[in-house]
C-alpha positions in Angstrom: 17.4 7.9 50.9 14.5 8.5 53.3 10.9 7.6 52.4 10.2 11.2 51.9 13.1 11.8 49.6 12.1 8.7 47.5 8.6 10.0 47.2 9.8 13.5 46.3 11.9 11.9 43.6 9.0 10.0 42.2 10.3 6.6 43.2 7.4 4.3 44.1 7.5 1.9 47.0 8.6 -1.5 46.1 10.6 -0.4 43.0 13.6 -2.6 42.3 16.3 -1.3 40.1 18.8 -3.6 38.5 21.9 -2.8 36.6 24.0 -5.4 34.8 27.4 -5.1 33.3 30.1 -7.4 32.1 30.4 -9.6 35.1 30.6 -13.3 35.7 27.0 -14.7 35.5 27.4 -16.6 38.8 28.5 -13.4 40.6 25.3 -11.7 39.5 23.1 -14.7 40.5 24.8 -14.8 43.9 24.3 -11.0 44.4 20.6 -11.2 43.6 20.1 -14.3 45.8 21.8 -12.5 48.7 19.7 -9.4 48.2 16.5 -11.4 48.1 17.4 -13.2 51.4 17.7 -9.8 53.1 14.1 -8.8 52.1 12.5 -12.0 53.4 
């Protein structure tokens, strides 16, 4: 979504949304670590 669309939807800048399901714990940790590396 564009910045304008996010603002219109009421999503503040810097919001992080996480959703967890029945997955291997290490897979979740690896996914989070990979995402955090991209925002450095």
